[in-house]
C-alpha positions as CSV (number, residue, x, y, z in Angstrom):
1,M,64.6,85.8,144.1
2,S,62.8,88.1,146.6
3,H,59.6,90.0,146.0
4,A,61.4,93.4,145.8
5,V,64.6,92.3,144.0
6,R,62.7,90.4,141.3
7,F,61.1,93.6,140.0
8,I,64.3,95.7,139.8
9,A,65.0,94.2,136.4
10,V,61.4,94.7,135.1
11,L,60.8,97.2,132.4
12,F,57.5,99.0,132.4
13,P,56.2,99.2,128.8
14,V,52.6,99.8,130.0
15,L,53.9,103.0,131.7
16,G,56.0,104.0,128.8
17,I,59.2,103.9,130.9
18,A,62.3,102.9,129.1
19,A,64.7,102.5,132.0
20,L,64.9,100.3,135.1
21,A,61.9,101.1,137.3
22,V,63.4,101.3,140.7
23,L,66.3,103.3,139.5
24,V,64.5,106.1,137.6
25,L,60.8,105.9,138.3
26,P,59.6,109.1,140.0
27,R,57.1,108.9,142.9
28,M,53.6,108.9,141.5
29,S,51.2,111.7,142.4
30,A,48.6,111.2,145.1
31,Q,46.0,111.1,142.4
32,A,47.5,108.2,140.6
33,K,45.1,105.2,140.9
34,D,46.2,102.8,138.3
35,P,47.3,99.5,139.9
36,V,50.5,99.2,137.8
37,A,51.6,102.7,139.0
38,E,50.6,101.7,142.6
39,E,52.7,98.6,142.4
40,A,55.7,100.5,141.0
41,E,55.4,103.0,143.9
42,A,55.2,100.2,146.4
43,L,58.6,99.0,145.2
44,I,60.1,102.4,145.7
45,E,58.7,102.5,149.3
46,V,60.3,99.1,149.9
47,E,57.5,98.0,152.3
48,L,58.6,94.5,153.4
49,P,56.1,91.7,152.8
50,T,54.8,89.6,155.7
51,P,56.3,86.1,155.9
52,E,53.1,84.7,154.4
53,E,53.1,87.2,151.5
54,A,56.7,86.4,150.8
55,A,56.0,82.7,150.8
56,L,53.1,83.1,148.4
57,D,55.2,85.3,146.2
58,R,58.0,82.8,146.1
59,R,55.6,80.0,145.3
60,L,54.1,82.0,142.4
61,N,57.6,82.6,141.1
62,E,58.3,78.9,141.3
63,I,55.1,78.0,139.4
64,G,55.6,80.6,136.7
65,S,59.3,80.1,136.1
66,K,59.0,76.3,135.7
67,F,56.1,76.6,133.2
68,A,57.1,76.1,129.6
69,G,55.6,79.2,128.2
70,Q,55.1,82.9,128.8
71,V,52.8,83.3,131.8
72,G,51.8,86.1,134.2
73,I,50.3,85.4,137.6
74,A,48.8,87.7,140.2
75,V,47.0,87.2,143.5
76,R,45.5,89.9,145.6
77,P,43.5,89.3,148.8
78,V,40.4,91.4,148.3
79,E,40.7,93.2,151.6
80,S,44.4,93.9,151.2
81,D,46.4,96.5,149.3
82,R,49.2,94.0,148.5
83,T,49.6,91.9,145.3
84,M,51.8,88.9,145.0
85,H,52.7,88.2,141.4
86,Y,55.0,86.7,138.8
87,R,55.6,88.9,135.7
88,G,52.5,90.8,136.8
89,L,53.5,94.2,135.5
90,E,53.8,93.0,131.9
91,P,50.8,93.3,129.4
92,F,49.4,89.9,128.5
93,P,46.8,89.3,125.8
94,Q,43.4,88.9,127.3
95,Q,41.2,87.5,124.5
96,S,37.7,86.9,126.0
97,V,38.7,88.2,129.4
98,T,37.9,91.6,127.7
99,K,34.2,90.6,127.9
100,T,34.5,91.4,131.6
101,W,35.2,95.1,130.7
102,V,32.3,95.2,128.2
103,A,30.0,94.0,131.0
104,L,31.6,96.5,133.4
105,A,30.8,99.4,131.0
106,A,27.3,98.1,130.5
107,F,26.6,97.9,134.2
108,R,28.0,101.4,134.7
109,Q,25.5,102.6,132.1
110,V,22.7,100.8,133.9
111,D,23.7,102.6,137.1
112,E,23.8,105.9,135.2
113,G,20.3,105.3,133.7
114,K,21.7,105.1,130.2
115,L,20.8,101.4,129.7
116,A,18.0,99.2,130.8
117,L,18.8,95.5,131.1
118,D,15.3,94.7,129.8
119,E,15.8,96.9,126.7
120,P,14.9,94.6,123.7
121,R,17.3,93.7,121.0
122,I,16.9,91.6,117.9
123,V,20.0,89.7,116.9
124,R,20.2,89.2,113.2
125,R,22.6,87.5,110.7
126,E,24.5,90.8,110.2
127,D,25.3,90.7,113.9
128,L,27.1,87.4,113.8
129,T,30.8,87.2,114.5
130,L,33.2,84.2,114.6
131,F,34.6,81.4,116.7
132,H,32.4,80.7,119.8
133,Q,29.0,82.1,119.3
134,P,26.2,79.7,120.4
135,I,23.6,82.2,119.5
136,R,24.5,81.8,115.8
137,A,22.6,78.5,115.6
138,E,19.4,80.1,116.8
139,V,19.8,83.0,114.5
140,L,20.3,80.8,111.5
141,R,17.5,78.5,112.4
142,K,14.9,81.3,113.2
143,G,16.2,84.2,111.0
144,S,16.7,86.3,114.2
145,V,16.6,86.1,118.0
146,S,14.5,88.5,120.0
147,T,16.2,89.1,123.4
148,D,17.3,91.8,125.8
149,Y,20.6,93.0,127.3
150,A,20.2,91.0,130.5
151,D,20.2,87.8,128.4
152,L,23.0,89.0,126.2
153,L,25.2,89.7,129.2
154,D,24.5,86.2,130.5
155,R,25.4,84.7,127.1
156,A,28.5,86.8,126.8
157,L,29.9,86.0,130.2
158,T,28.7,82.5,131.1
159,R,29.0,81.1,127.6
160,S,31.6,83.5,126.2
161,D,29.4,84.2,123.2
162,N,31.3,86.5,120.8
163,T,28.2,87.7,119.0
164,A,26.4,88.6,122.3
165,N,29.4,90.4,123.5
166,D,29.8,92.5,120.3
167,V,26.1,93.4,120.3
168,I,26.6,94.8,123.9
169,L,29.8,96.5,122.9
170,R,28.0,98.4,120.1
171,R,25.2,99.4,122.5
172,V,27.5,100.9,125.1
173,G,29.4,103.0,122.5
174,G,32.1,100.8,121.1
175,P,35.7,100.1,122.1
176,D,36.4,103.8,122.9
177,A,33.6,103.8,125.4
178,V,34.8,100.7,127.2
179,Q,38.4,102.0,127.3
180,G,37.0,105.3,128.6
181,T,35.3,103.5,131.4
182,L,38.5,101.8,132.4
183,D,40.4,105.0,132.2
184,K,37.8,106.8,134.3
185,L,38.0,104.1,137.0
186,G,41.8,104.4,137.2
187,L,42.4,101.1,135.3
188,G,43.9,102.6,132.2
189,S,46.8,100.1,132.0
190,I,44.1,97.5,131.0
191,R,43.8,97.8,127.2
192,F,40.4,96.8,126.0
193,G,41.4,96.7,122.3
194,T,38.5,96.2,119.9
195,D,35.7,94.0,118.8
196,E,36.1,90.3,118.2
197,R,35.7,90.5,114.4
198,T,38.5,93.1,114.0
199,K,40.9,91.5,116.6
200,Q,40.7,88.0,115.5
201,S,40.9,88.9,111.8
202,A,44.0,91.0,112.3
203,T,45.7,88.3,114.4
204,A,45.2,85.9,111.5
205,G,46.5,88.4,108.9
206,L,43.0,89.1,107.5
207,T,40.5,92.0,107.2
208,W,37.0,91.2,108.4
209,Q,34.3,90.2,106.0
210,Q,30.8,89.4,107.2
211,A,30.9,86.2,105.2
212,Y,33.4,84.9,107.7
213,S,30.6,84.6,110.3
214,L,29.1,81.6,108.4
215,E,30.1,78.0,108.2
216,R,33.9,77.6,108.0
217,N,34.5,80.6,105.9
218,F,36.9,82.3,108.4
219,Y,39.0,79.1,108.8
220,D,39.2,78.7,105.1
221,A,40.3,82.3,104.6
222,R,42.8,82.0,107.4
223,D,44.2,78.8,105.9
224,A,44.8,80.7,102.6
225,V,46.9,83.3,104.2
226,P,50.6,82.8,103.3
227,D,52.5,81.3,106.2
228,E,54.9,84.2,106.5
229,D,52.0,86.7,106.6
230,R,50.1,84.8,109.2
231,R,53.2,84.4,111.3
232,A,53.9,88.1,111.1
233,A,50.4,89.0,112.1
234,Y,50.5,86.5,115.0
235,E,53.9,87.7,116.3
236,G,52.8,91.4,115.9
237,Y,49.8,90.7,118.1
238,L,51.9,89.1,120.8
239,A,54.6,91.7,120.7
240,D,52.1,94.5,121.4
241,P,48.7,93.0,122.2
242,I,45.9,95.3,121.4
243,D,44.0,93.9,124.3
244,G,47.0,93.6,126.7
245,A,46.6,93.9,130.4
246,P,49.0,93.4,133.3
247,P,47.8,90.7,135.7
248,V,48.4,93.1,138.6
249,A,45.9,95.5,137.1
250,V,43.3,92.7,136.4
251,V,43.3,91.5,140.0
252,A,43.1,95.1,141.3
253,A,40.0,95.6,139.2
254,L,38.5,92.4,140.4
255,A,39.2,93.3,144.0
256,R,37.6,96.7,143.6
257,L,34.6,95.1,141.9
258,A,34.2,92.7,144.8
259,K,34.3,95.6,147.3
260,G,31.6,97.5,145.5
261,E,33.9,100.3,144.4
262,L,33.1,100.1,140.7
263,L,29.3,99.7,140.5
264,S,26.2,100.1,142.6
265,D,25.4,97.3,145.1
266,D,22.7,95.9,142.8
267,S,24.9,95.9,139.7
268,T,27.8,94.4,141.7
269,E,25.7,91.6,143.0
270,R,24.3,90.8,139.6
271,F,27.6,91.0,137.8
272,L,29.3,88.6,140.3
273,K,26.4,86.2,140.2
274,I,26.7,85.9,136.4
275,L,30.4,85.4,136.7
276,S,29.8,82.6,139.3
277,E,27.7,80.8,136.6
278,T,30.5,80.8,134.0
279,R,30.4,77.5,132.0
280,S,33.7,77.9,130.1
281,G,37.0,76.6,131.6
282,P,35.6,74.3,134.3
283,N,39.0,72.7,134.7
284,R,41.1,75.9,134.7
285,L,41.1,77.8,138.0
286,K,37.8,76.3,139.0
287,G,39.1,72.7,138.7
288,G,41.7,73.3,141.4
289,L,39.3,74.5,144.1
290,P,39.0,72.4,147.3
291,P,35.5,71.5,148.6
292,G,33.7,74.5,150.0
293,W,35.6,77.1,147.9
294,T,33.8,78.9,145.0
295,I,34.8,81.1,142.1
296,A,33.3,83.8,139.9
297,H,35.5,84.0,136.8
298,K,36.0,84.7,133.2
299,T,38.2,82.7,130.8
300,G,39.9,83.7,127.6
301,T,41.3,81.6,124.7
302,G,43.2,83.0,121.7
303,Q,44.2,81.5,118.4
304,A,46.8,78.8,117.9
305,L,49.5,78.7,115.3
306,V,51.1,75.3,114.5
307,H,51.5,73.9,118.0
308,E,51.5,77.1,119.9
309,Q,48.5,78.6,121.8
310,T,48.1,82.2,122.7
311,G,45.9,84.0,125.2
312,Y,45.0,81.0,127.4
313,N,43.6,82.7,130.5
314,D,41.4,82.6,133.6
315,I,40.7,85.4,136.0
316,G,38.4,85.5,138.9
317,L,37.4,85.9,142.5
318,I,38.0,82.9,144.7
319,T,36.0,82.7,147.9
320,A,37.0,80.5,150.9
321,P,34.5,78.8,153.1
322,D,35.0,81.5,155.7
323,G,34.1,84.2,153.2
324,R,37.6,85.6,152.6
325,R,38.1,86.4,148.9
326,Y,41.1,86.5,146.6
327,A,41.4,88.0,143.1
328,V,43.4,85.7,140.9
329,A,44.7,86.1,137.3
330,V,46.6,83.5,135.3
331,M,47.4,84.7,131.8
332,I,49.4,82.6,129.3
333,A,50.6,84.7,126.4
334,R,52.0,81.8,124.5
335,T,52.8,78.1,125.1
336,E,53.2,74.8,123.4
337,Q,52.3,73.0,126.5
338,R,49.3,70.7,126.2
339,V,46.0,71.7,127.8
340,P,46.3,69.3,130.8
341,E,49.7,70.9,131.7
342,R,48.2,74.4,131.4
343,M,45.3,73.4,133.7
344,A,47.7,71.7,136.2
345,M,49.7,75.0,136.4
346,M,46.5,76.9,137.2
347,H,45.6,74.3,139.9
348,E,49.0,74.9,141.4
349,V,48.2,78.6,141.7
350,V,44.9,77.9,143.4
351,A,46.7,75.5,145.8
352,A,49.2,78.3,146.6
353,V,46.3,80.7,147.4
354,V,44.7,78.0,149.6
355,E,48.0,77.5,151.4
356,Y,48.3,81.3,152.0
357,H,44.7,81.4,153.2
358,E,45.4,78.7,155.8
359,A,48.6,80.3,156.9
360,T,46.9,83.6,157.5
361,S,43.6,82.3,159.1
362,L,43.1,82.7,162.8
363,P,42.8,79.5,164.8
364,D,39.4,78.4,165.8
């Protein structure tokens, strides 16, 4: 199915449009900046893709449609205004991908003089969250950890530390402040959602208690939730993810970050450097890179129910040896596929980007 035709049958829940987009969507105003609105407008203008763009789009469609699960894929060359994607206008649960937007809000406040990265912060037991939080062992061993926001950003992004992330989140003003940053930057179709405690508890059919941050208390409480209640909470999250984001919007944000449109030069450089040192997901997008290619990325992994995984994601900026960059997002809302199959699908996406790069590179 072609690039344009495939989207005729796409509904636009993120825009609140309840009819077929191409048939009824009015032209957006010149002030509209949101990437989902831009993509919808591009469909109306019917600008034909280049042969290379069409080939990449077809390949992403092949990869996405054969994967046993609900997946969204988007690829955007950083210096281009075109995005090739599969189900890229639908909101997919982000999970820890949202740490990217907490960091964005923090760096914006650094640029505005509202936050100093060397501002001290003591992390205590009452700050602890759940799931992956490497800082917890230090807090429990020492009673507290004295650190600063530069270190917390590094922990939140490179190690996906939930406690570090939520400490930063509170410092920048909470979920509304992060969403406000996205809205101000024209990225309002990206939903931030809320903190890790609230989101993960609600997805499991629970209400957060601080005791859940210790030992296996959260897992024990989750196991005690009646199956039908847990299933209802899980399905409710997937039906309308509080942290939902269209892959098209995610890659647009990454491309703008790479071009220095969201932050100062210093903050952009620092942010991308941290993302390039991410330790999580070494065999997701990163595992598919050929020699000489690099990635700055952020992963996300949600909860599982029975044999199904939700929110298995990787987003990032892939750089070719010649310096050309590509914003890539692969977001799996739900799947029963084993981890190796999920990673293999992500590697196929990377291979498609590499093939596009080679097809559009000038001969030596």
